[in-house]
C-alpha positions in Angstrom: -1.0 10.9 -5.1 1.0 13.0 -7.5 1.3 16.6 -6.5 0.3 19.6 -9.0 3.6 21.3 -9.1 5.0 17.9 -10.2 2.4 17.5 -12.8 2.8 21.0 -14.3 6.5 20.4 -14.6 6.5 16.9 -15.7 3.3 16.8 -17.8 4.5 15.0 -20.8 6.9 12.6 -18.7 3.9 11.6 -16.4 1.6 10.9 -19.6 4.2 9.0 -21.3 5.1 6.8 -18.2 1.5 6.0 -17.4 1.2 4.4 -20.8 3.4 1.9 -19.3 0.3 1.2 -17.0 -1.7 1.1 -20.0 -3.5 4.4 -19.1 -3.8 7.5 -21.5 -4.1 10.1 -18.5 -3.8 13.1 -21.1 -7.8 14.1 -20.6 -7.5 13.8 -16.8 -4.2 15.6 -16.5 -5.2 18.4 -18.8 -8.5 18.9 -17.0 -6.9 18.8 -13.6 -4.3 21.5 -14.8 -6.9 23.6 -16.3 -8.8 23.7 -12.9 -5.6 24.3 -11.0 -5.3 27.6 -13.1 -8.6 28.8 -12.4 -7.8 28.2 -8.7 -4.7 30.1 -8.9 -6.4 33.2 -10.8 -8.9 33.3 -8.1 -6.5 33.1 -5.2 -4.6 36.0 -7.0 -7.8 38.2 -7.5 -8.6 37.2 -3.6 -5.0 38.3 -2.6 -5.4 41.5 -4.6 -9.0 42.1 -2.9 -7.7 41.4 0.5 -4.7 43.8 0.2 -7.1 46.5 -0.9 -9.4 46.1 1.7 -6.9 46.1 4.3 -5.5 49.5 2.9 -9.3 50.9 2.9 -9.6 49.8 6.6 -6.7 51.8 7.3 -7.9 54.9 5.5 -11.5 54.9 6.5 -11.0 56.1 10.3 -8.7 58.6 8.8 -11.4 60.1 6.5 -14.0 60.1 9.0 -11.3 61.8 11.4 -10.6 64.5 9.0 -14.1 65.1 8.3 -14.3 63.6 4.8 -17.7 61.6 5.4 -18.8 61.0 2.0 -15.5 59.7 1.1 -15.7 57.6 4.2 -18.7 56.0 3.5 -17.8 55.4 -0.1 -14.9 53.6 1.2 -17.1 51.4 3.8 -19.2 50.5 0.8 -16.2 49.5 -1.3 -15.1 47.3 1.6 -18.5 45.6 1.8 -18.2 44.9 -2.0 -14.8 43.6 -1.5 -16.2 41.3 1.3 -18.7 40.0 -0.7 -16.5 39.4 -3.9 -13.8 37.5 -1.4 -16.9 35.4 -0.4 -17.8 34.4 -3.9 -14.3 33.9 -5.0 -13.5 31.6 -1.8 -16.7 29.6 -2.6 -15.6 29.2 -5.9 -12.1 28.1 -4.9 -13.6 25.5 -2.7 -15.4 23.9 -5.4 -12.3 24.0 -7.6 -10.4 22.4 -4.9 -12.6 19.6 -4.4 -12.5 19.1 -8.2 -8.8 18.9 -8.2 -8.7 16.6 -5.4 -11.5 14.3 -7.2 -9.1 14.3 -10.3 -5.9 13.9 -8.4 -7.0 10.6 -6.8 -8.0 9.2 -10.1 -4.2 9.4 -11.5 -2.2 6.5 -10.4 1.6 6.5 -9.5 4.0 7.0 -12.1 6.0 3.6 -12.8 10.0 3.7 -12.3 11.8 3.7 -15.7 12.9 0.2 -15.1 9.3 -1.1 -15.1 8.7 -3.4 -18.3 5.7 -2.5 -20.4 2.9 -5.1 -20.7 -0.6 -5.9 -19.8 -0.7 -9.3 -18.0 1.3 -11.4 -15.4 2.8 -13.2 -18.5 4.6 -9.9 -19.4 6.8 -9.9 -16.0 10.2 -9.7 -16.0 11.9 -12.5 -14.4 15.0 -11.4 -12.2 16.1 -14.6 -10.7 14.9 -17.9 -10.2 16.3 -20.9 -7.8 14.0 -23.7 -9.1 15.3 -27.1 -7.9 11.9 -28.8 -8.0 11.2 -31.6 -5.6 10.0 -35.0 -6.8 7.2 -36.5 -5.2 6.1 -40.1 -4.4 3.1 -41.8 -6.3 0.2 -40.8 -4.4 1.4 -37.4 -3.2 -1.7 -35.1 -2.7 -2.4 -31.2 -3.0 -2.4 -29.3 0.3 -6.0 -29.4 0.6 -6.1 -33.2 0.5 -3.3 -33.1 2.9 -5.1 -30.9 5.3 -8.0 -33.0 5.3 -5.9 -36.4 5.6 -3.8 -35.0 8.5 -6.8 -33.2 10.2 -4.7 -29.8 10.3 -6.9 -27.2 8.3 -10.6 -27.7 8.1 -12.0 -25.7 5.2 -15.6 -27.2 5.6 -15.7 -26.1 9.2 -14.6 -22.7 8.4 -17.8 -22.7 5.9 -20.0 -23.7 8.6 -18.6 -21.0 11.0 -18.4 -18.1 8.4 -18.1 -18.9 4.7 -15.9 -20.2 2.1 -12.2 -18.6 2.4 -12.1 -18.7 6.3 -10.0 -22.0 7.0 -9.9 -23.4 10.5 -6.4 -24.5 11.5 -6.0 -27.4 14.0 -3.6 -29.0 16.0 -0.2 -29.3 14.2 -1.7 -26.9 11.5 -2.4 -24.2 14.0 1.2 -24.7 15.4 2.7 -24.3 12.0 0.9 -21.0 11.6 2.4 -19.9 14.9 5.6 -21.1 13.9 5.9 -19.3 10.9 4.6 -16.2 12.3 7.1 -16.1 15.1 10.1 -17.3 12.6 9.2 -14.2 10.4 8.9 -11.6 13.2 12.2 -13.0 14.7 14.2 -12.8 11.5 12.7 -9.4 10.8 13.5 -7.9 14.2 17.0 -9.2 13.5 17.2 -7.4 10.4 16.6 -4.0 12.4 12.8 -4.0 12.0 10.7 -2.7 15.1 7.8 -4.9 15.9 4.4 -3.2 15.9 0.9 -4.6 16.9 -1.7 -2.6 15.2 -5.3 -2.3 15.3 -7.2 -4.9 12.8 -9.6 -1.9 11.7 -8.7 1.5 10.4 -10.7 4.7 9.7 -11.2 6.1 6.2 -8.5 8.5 6.6 -6.2 5.8 7.2 -7.4 3.8 4.0 -7.0 6.9 2.0 -3.7 7.8 3.2 -1.9 4.4 1.8 -4.3 4.4 -1.3 -6.6 1.7 -0.4 -9.5 4.3 -0.7 -11.4 5.0 -2.7 -11.9 1.3 -3.0 -12.5 0.9 -6.6 -12.5 -2.9 -6.7 -14.5 -3.3 -3.6 -12.1 -5.5 -1.9 -12.2 -4.2 1.7 -14.7 -5.3 4.3 -16.5 -2.2 5.4 -18.1 -1.9 9.0 -20.7 0.4 7.9 -22.3 1.5 11.4 -19.0 2.8 12.5 -17.4 3.6 9.3 -14.4 1.4 9.8 -12.5 -1.1 7.6 -11.1 -4.4 8.2 -7.4 -4.1 7.2 -6.3 -5.8 3.9 -2.7 -5.8 5.1 -0.9 -4.3 8.0 0.8 -1.9 5.7 -2.5 0.3 6.2 -2.2 0.9 10.0 1.7 0.5 10.2 2.2 3.2 7.5 -0.5 5.6 8.9 1.4 5.7 12.0 3.3 8.5 10.3 0.3 10.3 8.9 0.5 14.0 9.4 4.0 13.6 11.0 7.0 15.8 10.2 10.0 13.5 10.9 13.8 14.4 11.4 16.3 13.3 8.8 18.3 11.5 11.4 15.3 9.3 12.3 15.4 7.8 8.6 15.3 4.9 7.9 12.4 3.9 10.0 11.9 0.1 9.8 8.9 -1.5 11.2 7.4 -5.1 11.2 3.8 -6.3 12.1 2.0 -9.5 12.3 -1.9 -9.1 11.5 -4.8 -11.3 10.2 -5.8 -9.7 7.1 -9.1 -9.5 5.2 -10.0 -9.4 1.6 -13.2 -9.9 -0.2 -11.4 -10.9 -3.4 -14.5 -10.3 -5.1 -14.8 -12.2 -8.4 -12.3 -15.0 -7.4 -13.6 -18.3 -7.9 -12.7 -21.8 -9.9 -10.0 -24.4 -9.6 -7.3 -21.7 -9.2 -8.5 -20.9 -5.8 -8.9 -24.0 -4.0 -7.7 -24.4 -0.4 -5.3 -22.0 0.7 -4.5 -20.5 -2.9 -7.0 -17.5 -2.3 -8.7 -16.9 0.9 -10.8 -14.2 2.7 -8.9 -14.1 6.0 -5.2 -14.9 6.3 -1.9 -14.3 8.5 0.7 -12.2 7.4 3.8 -10.5 8.6 4.7 -7.2 6.7 7.7 -4.9 6.7 7.3 -1.4 6.2 10.0 1.2 5.6 10.0 4.9 5.4 13.3 6.6 3.4 14.6 9.4 2.1 14.0 9.5 -1.5 17.8 9.2 -2.6 18.0 5.9 -0.6 14.5 4.3 -1.3 15.7 2.2 -4.3 18.6 0.7 -2.2 16.3 0.1 0.5 14.1 -1.8 -2.0 16.6 -4.0 -2.9 17.8 -4.8 0.5 13.9 -5.6 1.4 14.0 -7.9 -1.7 17.1 -9.7 -0.5 15.9 -10.1 3.3 12.5 -11.6 1.9 14.7 -14.1 -0.3 16.7 -15.3 2.6 13.6 -16.2 4.6 12.5 -18.1 1.5 15.9 -19.8 1.0 15.9 -20.8 4.8 12.4 -22.6 4.4 14.1 -24.7 1.3 11.2 -23.6 -1.0 11.9 -23.4 -5.0 11.2 -19.5 -5.6 11.4 -17.1 -8.5 11.5 -13.2 -8.3 9.7 -11.3 -11.1 9.6 -7.3 -11.8 6.1 -6.6 -12.3 5.1 -5.1 -15.8 3.3 -1.9 -16.1 -0.2 -3.7 -16.5 0.4 -5.9 -13.6 1.5 -3.0 -11.3 -0.8 -1.5 -8.6 -2.5 1.9 -8.4 -0.1 3.1 -5.9 3.2 1.4 -6.6 6.3 2.9 -8.4 8.0 -0.4 -8.8 6.9 -3.9 -7.4 8.9 -7.3 -7.1 6.7 -10.3 -6.5 8.1 -13.7 -5.1 6.8 -17.0 -6.1 7.1 -20.2 -4.5 6.6 -23.6 -6.3 3.5 -25.8 -5.1 4.8 -29.5 -6.3 1.6 -31.1 -6.1 -0.6 -28.7 -7.9 2.6 -28.0 -10.3 2.1 -24.3 -9.8 3.8 -21.0 -8.9 2.2 -19.3 -6.0 2.9 -15.7 -5.2 3.8 -15.2 -1.6 5.0 -11.7 -1.2 5.3 -8.2 -3.1 7.9 -5.8 -2.2 7.0 -2.3 -3.6 8.4 1.2 -3.4 5.8 3.8 -3.6 8.2 6.6 -3.8 6.2 9.9 -2.4 2.8 8.7 -3.9 1.7 7.5 -0.4 3.4 10.3 1.6 1.6 12.8 -0.2 -1.6 11.5 0.5 -0.3 11.0 4.4 1.3 14.3 4.6 4.5 12.6 5.7 7.3 14.7 5.3 11.0 15.1 6.8 13.0 17.8 7.7 16.4 17.9 5.6 19.0 19.4 8.0 21.2 21.0 5.5 18.5 22.8 4.0 16.0 23.7 6.9 13.2 22.7 5.1 10.5 19.8 4.6 10.4 17.1 1.5 8.0 14.1 1.2 9.4 10.9 2.2 9.1 7.7 0.4 7.4 4.6 1.6 8.0 1.0 0.8 6.5 -2.2 2.1 6.7 -5.8 1.6 5.2 -9.1 2.7 7.7 -11.1 5.2 6.1 -13.2 4.6 2.1 -14.2 3.8 1.2 -17.5 5.3 -1.4 -19.4 3.1 0.5 -20.2 0.0 3.8 -20.8 2.2 2.0 -23.1 4.1 0.6 -24.6 0.8 4.0 -25.2 -0.5 5.5 -26.4 2.4 2.8 -29.0 2.8 3.1 -30.1 -0.9 6.8 -30.0 -1.2 7.8 -31.6 2.3 5.2 -34.6 2.0 6.6 -37.9 2.5 5.0 -41.3 3.0 5.6 -41.2 6.6 4.7 -37.5 7.4 5.3 -33.8 6.3 8.9 -32.8 7.0 9.1 -29.7 9.0 11.8 -27.3 7.8 14.8 -27.1 9.9 14.4 -23.3 11.0 10.8 -24.3 12.2 11.5 -27.2 14.3 12.4 -25.3 17.7 8.8 -23.4 17.3 6.9 -26.5 16.3 8.7 -28.7 18.7 8.8 -31.4 16.2 10.6 -32.4 12.9 7.7 -34.4 11.3 4.0 -33.7 11.2 2.2 -37.1 11.2 -1.3 -38.4 10.9 
């Protein structure tokens, strides 16, 4: 969430940068700034009246003591009138404050100056690519057919137990999941990230803090009786650890990693492009989260990108990295890099990670600040996160790319975790 002082000072810049996100924010920002003028005027009037009332309170006793009862009663009446005026002004300010907050949460984060213009993923900017695409044998299968042939993922059983988009992993499929989770966590920990095991449900304050709420697209599962939300990513509970916290600059950077199941309704998703593991409602993901000082956050973003890239390289998957254009950028992000891996049987690129810098947008909602030692004051921190990595499409790509007539070759880095170098029927 942007701050009002920032919007007042940078109105034109914000309007121009949000056009990169294909949004004309002029009416919304002007309405918000007009409401803020009213709020500040009312606050100024309240302060003046409060000062007058404080002065009268000091004078009333002295007036009665001096026998000036008429003046004393007039001062008492004036004090009562001021109290009523303050009550009316306070109620008005509360109403305006609610209006301001309602308007503020509708304004997206401002994209970084390097974010390219564009409307869809077709306009994303290719950063680099390592795309030695595998050659498959005749009769090679897409991963959903491999899953059935090898009895390692059962999509039909998931439908029986829950519904479409809730696969059941079996045997070597379950071991592959566990192997990937352990491998990702171990590599993240070696890179300096502290492991967290958070709850899988969060309250509304946590959903608001990281920008999932208000849930405009209806993607979160909501437990209405308790007003809890199933997490769409570990980013939500892990980042909210620092909600309403003031850190010391010496504590930065904070680097956390977490494995969790993730839950997304994926409303409106259907068709051939969501077959198998391409789009599911429950999936496993390992997340990395950083809290950084503003001057270091883009260096941290590049470090996170290099780290995620190293994971994909070690798995031996063809990949490419793109910088999202304005139209493909999320509401909360200032800059995002997407990682895509190639699934050979489908002949498709599949997104497996987004690595984002939210700058101070989430921190303002979270009230997450740190104290600058040299200035003895607190400022908003920057938050970043990324998938390291989301499992479903990694599994899809591994199964398709590594299939042979004798079985599915397990990447070398996973063999200790799997206890085998080949998945066979």
